[in-house]
C-alpha positions as CSV (number, residue, x, y, z in Angstrom):
1,M,14.9,52.2,41.0
2,T,14.6,55.8,42.1
3,V,11.9,57.9,40.6
4,T,12.2,61.7,40.6
5,D,9.7,64.3,39.4
6,S,10.5,67.0,36.8
7,A,11.2,69.6,39.4
8,Q,13.9,67.3,41.0
9,R,15.4,66.4,37.6
10,R,15.8,70.1,36.7
11,T,19.5,71.0,37.0
12,P,20.5,74.0,39.0
13,K,21.8,75.6,35.8
14,A,18.5,75.2,34.0
15,A,16.6,76.5,37.0
16,K,18.9,79.6,37.1
17,T,18.5,80.2,33.4
18,N,14.7,80.0,33.7
19,S,14.7,82.5,36.6
20,V,16.9,84.9,34.7
21,F,14.6,84.8,31.7
22,K,11.6,85.5,33.9
23,K,13.3,88.4,35.6
24,F,14.3,89.8,32.1
25,V,10.6,89.6,31.0
26,M,9.6,91.4,34.2
27,A,12.2,94.1,33.7
28,I,11.4,94.7,30.0
29,S,7.6,94.7,30.6
30,G,8.1,97.0,33.5
31,I,10.1,99.5,31.4
32,L,7.4,99.5,28.7
33,M,4.7,100.3,31.4
34,L,7.0,102.9,32.9
35,L,7.3,104.7,29.5
36,F,3.5,104.8,29.3
37,L,3.3,106.2,32.8
38,I,5.6,109.0,31.9
39,A,3.7,109.9,28.7
40,H,0.4,109.6,30.5
41,M,1.5,111.9,33.3
42,I,2.7,114.5,30.8
43,G,-0.7,114.2,29.0
44,N,-2.5,114.8,32.3
45,L,-0.7,118.1,32.8
46,H,-2.7,119.5,29.8
47,V,-5.5,120.0,32.3
48,F,-3.7,123.2,33.5
49,Q,-4.2,124.7,30.0
50,G,-7.9,124.5,30.4
51,A,-10.8,122.4,29.3
52,A,-10.5,123.1,25.6
53,S,-6.8,122.1,25.5
54,F,-7.3,118.9,27.6
55,N,-10.3,117.8,25.6
56,S,-8.4,118.5,22.3
57,Y,-5.5,116.4,23.5
58,S,-7.8,113.6,24.4
59,E,-9.4,113.8,20.9
60,W,-6.0,113.9,19.2
61,L,-5.1,110.6,20.8
62,R,-8.2,109.1,19.1
63,T,-7.7,110.7,15.7
64,V,-3.9,110.8,15.2
65,G,-2.9,109.5,11.8
66,E,-6.3,110.0,10.1
67,P,-7.2,109.8,7.3
68,A,-4.2,107.6,6.4
69,L,-4.8,105.4,9.4
70,P,-8.2,104.2,10.9
71,P,-9.5,106.0,14.1
72,R,-7.9,105.0,17.4
73,T,-4.9,103.4,15.7
74,L,-2.4,104.9,18.2
75,L,-4.6,104.1,21.2
76,T,-5.2,100.5,19.9
77,V,-1.4,99.9,19.6
78,I,-0.8,101.4,23.0
79,E,-3.6,99.2,24.5
80,I,-2.2,96.0,22.9
81,V,1.4,96.7,24.0
82,L,0.2,97.6,27.6
83,S,-2.0,94.6,27.8
84,V,0.8,92.2,26.8
85,S,3.2,94.0,29.1
86,V,0.8,93.7,32.1
87,L,0.1,90.0,31.4
88,A,3.8,89.3,31.0
89,H,4.7,91.2,34.1
90,M,2.1,89.3,36.1
91,W,3.1,86.0,34.7
92,A,6.8,86.6,35.5
93,A,6.0,87.9,39.0
94,I,3.7,85.0,40.0
95,S,6.0,82.4,38.4
96,L,9.0,83.7,40.3
97,W,7.1,83.8,43.5
98,R,5.9,80.2,43.1
99,Q,9.4,79.1,42.2
100,A,10.9,80.8,45.3
101,K,8.1,79.2,47.4
102,R,9.0,75.7,46.1
103,A,12.6,76.3,46.8
104,R,12.0,77.1,50.5
105,P,8.5,75.9,51.5
106,E,9.0,76.6,55.2
107,G,10.0,80.3,55.2
108,Y,12.7,81.7,57.3
109,V,12.7,81.6,61.1
110,T,13.9,85.2,61.2
111,K,13.4,88.0,58.8
112,K,16.0,90.6,57.9
113,S,13.7,93.6,57.9
114,V,16.7,96.0,57.5
115,V,17.8,94.5,54.2
116,Q,14.3,93.7,52.9
117,T,12.4,96.9,52.5
118,Y,8.7,97.4,53.1
119,A,8.2,98.0,49.4
120,S,9.8,94.7,48.4
121,R,7.9,92.8,51.0
122,T,4.5,94.1,49.8
123,M,5.4,94.1,46.1
124,R,2.9,91.3,45.2
125,W,0.0,92.7,47.1
126,G,0.8,96.2,45.9
127,G,0.7,94.9,42.3
128,V,-2.7,93.3,42.8
129,I,-4.1,96.6,44.3
130,I,-2.7,98.6,41.4
131,A,-4.2,96.2,38.9
132,L,-7.6,96.6,40.5
133,F,-7.2,100.3,40.5
134,I,-6.4,100.4,36.8
135,V,-9.7,98.7,36.1
136,Y,-11.5,101.3,38.2
137,H,-9.5,104.1,36.7
138,I,-10.6,103.1,33.1
139,L,-14.2,102.7,34.1
140,D,-14.1,106.1,35.9
141,L,-12.1,108.5,33.6
142,T,-12.0,106.7,30.3
143,F,-15.5,105.4,29.9
144,G,-17.3,107.4,32.6
145,A,-19.2,104.3,33.7
146,V,-18.6,105.0,37.4
147,N,-18.0,108.7,37.1
148,P,-20.4,111.3,38.6
149,A,-20.4,113.2,35.3
150,G,-21.6,110.1,33.3
151,T,-20.7,108.5,30.1
152,D,-21.7,111.4,27.8
153,S,-19.4,113.9,29.5
154,T,-16.1,115.3,28.2
155,P,-12.7,114.0,29.5
156,Y,-12.1,117.3,31.3
157,S,-15.5,117.2,33.1
158,R,-15.0,113.6,34.1
159,L,-11.6,114.4,35.6
160,V,-13.0,117.3,37.6
161,A,-16.1,115.4,38.8
162,S,-14.0,112.5,39.9
163,F,-11.5,114.5,42.0
164,Q,-14.3,116.6,43.5
165,N,-15.4,113.3,45.1
166,P,-13.4,112.7,48.3
167,I,-13.7,108.9,48.1
168,A,-12.5,108.7,44.5
169,T,-9.7,111.1,45.3
170,T,-8.6,109.1,48.3
171,V,-8.6,105.9,46.3
172,Y,-6.5,107.6,43.6
173,V,-4.0,109.0,46.1
174,V,-3.5,105.7,47.9
175,A,-3.1,103.8,44.7
176,L,-0.5,106.3,43.5
177,V,1.5,106.0,46.7
178,L,1.5,102.2,46.3
179,L,2.5,102.7,42.7
180,G,5.4,104.9,43.8
181,M,6.7,102.2,46.2
182,H,6.2,99.6,43.4
183,L,8.2,101.7,41.0
184,R,11.0,102.4,43.4
185,H,11.6,98.8,44.0
186,G,11.0,97.8,40.4
187,I,13.5,100.3,39.0
188,W,16.1,99.1,41.5
189,S,15.4,95.4,40.6
190,A,15.4,96.1,36.8
191,T,18.9,97.6,37.0
192,Q,20.0,94.5,38.8
193,T,18.5,92.2,36.2
194,L,19.8,94.2,33.3
195,G,23.3,94.3,34.7
196,Q,23.4,98.0,35.3
197,S,24.0,97.9,39.0
198,N,26.7,96.6,41.3
199,R,27.8,97.0,44.9
200,R,29.5,100.3,44.2
201,R,26.4,101.7,42.4
202,Q,23.7,100.4,44.8
203,K,23.4,103.6,46.8
204,S,23.3,105.9,43.7
205,V,20.8,103.5,41.9
206,N,18.6,103.4,45.0
207,A,18.7,107.2,45.3
208,F,17.8,107.6,41.6
209,A,14.9,105.1,42.0
210,I,13.5,107.1,44.9
211,A,13.9,110.4,43.2
212,F,12.4,109.2,39.9
213,A,9.4,107.5,41.5
214,T,8.8,110.5,43.8
215,L,8.8,113.0,40.9
216,L,6.6,110.8,38.7
217,I,4.0,110.3,41.4
218,A,4.1,114.0,42.3
219,G,3.4,114.7,38.6
220,Y,0.2,112.6,38.9
221,L,-0.8,113.9,42.4
222,V,-0.6,117.6,41.3
223,V,-3.8,117.1,39.2
224,P,-6.2,116.0,41.9
225,A,-4.6,118.5,44.3
226,A,-5.3,121.3,41.8
227,V,-9.0,120.2,41.7
228,V,-9.3,119.9,45.4
229,F,-7.9,123.4,46.0
230,G,-10.0,124.9,43.3
231,L,-7.1,125.7,40.8
232,V,-8.9,123.5,38.3
233,D,-12.7,123.5,38.1
């Protein structure tokens, strides 16, 4: 009698279907997070309209829908959707990595560095660093717990105080660069998963991913740059 474990009994077709589902979850959750990043970047640009406008925008996010809806309704919905998206994205990424590891436990003798880009090779570690940065970012600019201006400060004053700190600004810039690399590879992978790319489109899709990620990250970086150079104070 031959005994096989569940991994061995799984048919290639079932394993492939499982991988496709996980990649689909990763793509959809990534798109939801990307939409938030776009909206968040646009919101950050209110800082160039002055303290009153930026603080008013921050307050609007907390009061939109009142009195018909309870306070923070919009923010609560956004937080729930983002939390589910992040957890789903992490689950799919870790699960796919473990699945690939089981498929080839001994790694390749040679690595095709030309085909496999730096961003794709560091995708997992970049994701971990970005996740840690999100926690720091919330404690810094949302709650003010680690912000020099303190918890009783306004959103505008917290933003200025944070980016006047060289260490905080450096951490922010490094995290955004890693996010840009993550986005570039993620956009390219999502188009593959959702069937919107093929061999003829690969170059154009890759060019779009690079341009989109660069513009989005530039939109975020312009805010700390404005504080550092005294355009916003």
